[in-house]
C-alpha positions in Angstrom: -4.1 -4.5 18.4 -1.3 -3.0 16.6 -1.3 -1.6 13.0 0.8 -2.9 10.4 2.8 -1.2 8.2 2.9 -1.3 4.4 4.9 0.3 1.7 4.4 1.0 -1.6 5.8 3.0 -4.9 3.7 5.5 -6.7 4.5 8.0 -9.8 2.7 10.5 -7.6 -0.1 10.5 -4.8 -2.7 12.4 -6.4 -3.2 9.7 -9.1 -4.1 6.8 -6.1 -7.7 5.8 -6.3 -8.6 7.0 -2.7 -11.7 5.0 -1.1 -12.4 2.5 -3.9 -10.9 -1.1 -4.1 -7.7 -1.2 -6.3 -4.8 -3.1 -6.8 -1.0 -2.1 -5.8 2.2 -3.9 -5.0 2.9 -3.3 -1.3 5.8 -4.5 0.8 5.6 -5.7 4.4 7.5 -3.4 6.6 7.0 -5.8 9.8 10.7 -6.2 11.2 12.1 -10.0 11.0 12.4 -12.2 8.0 9.3 -11.4 6.4 10.4 -7.8 6.2 10.0 -6.3 2.4 8.1 -9.1 1.5 5.8 -8.2 -1.9 2.3 -8.8 -2.1 -0.2 -8.1 -4.7 -3.2 -7.3 -3.3 -7.0 -5.9 -3.8 -7.2 -2.8 -1.3 -8.8 0.3 -0.1 -6.8 3.4 0.5 -7.2 6.8 2.0 -4.7 9.8 2.2 -6.4 10.3 5.4 -5.9 7.6 8.6 -9.0 9.0 10.4 -11.4 8.5 7.3 -10.6 4.4 7.4 -11.3 3.6 10.8 -9.2 0.2 11.9 -6.9 0.5 8.7 -3.4 -0.4 8.7 -0.3 2.4 7.7 0.9 2.8 4.0 3.9 4.6 3.6 4.4 5.8 0.0 7.6 6.6 -1.8 8.0 8.1 -5.5 9.7 5.7 -8.1 13.1 7.2 -7.2 12.5 6.4 -3.6 11.6 10.0 -1.8 9.3 9.1 1.2 6.0 11.2 1.2 6.2 12.8 4.6 2.7 12.1 6.0 1.4 8.1 5.6 -1.9 6.7 4.6 -4.3 4.3 5.4 -4.9 1.0 4.0 -7.4 -1.9 4.1 -6.6 -5.1 2.6 -9.6 -6.8 1.3 -7.9 -9.9 -0.3 -4.2 -10.8 -1.9 -5.0 -10.6 -5.7 -2.1 -13.8 -6.3 0.7 -13.6 -8.8 2.4 -10.2 -9.4 1.2 -8.5 -12.9 3.4 -9.1 -16.0 4.4 -6.1 -18.0 2.0 -7.7 -20.4 -0.9 -6.8 -18.4 0.1 -3.3 -17.2 
């Protein structure tokens, strides 16, 4: 089965919680009409894809759009629902 690819924006990768459930805003990179659809999800992420078997690919970009060179792994547990408001962040 082909792995799906997603994108998220982060301040710095070192600040991400690895191996624990976390909530992220991700963008779907699948080609077609749904490309760049945003989803607010609860997921487990890991810097080393071998540590999270059967996970999808997560690309990271900094706040200004610079792409980090190595992809991470993401296992989406569920979609959380509506996007968080600025009041809840």
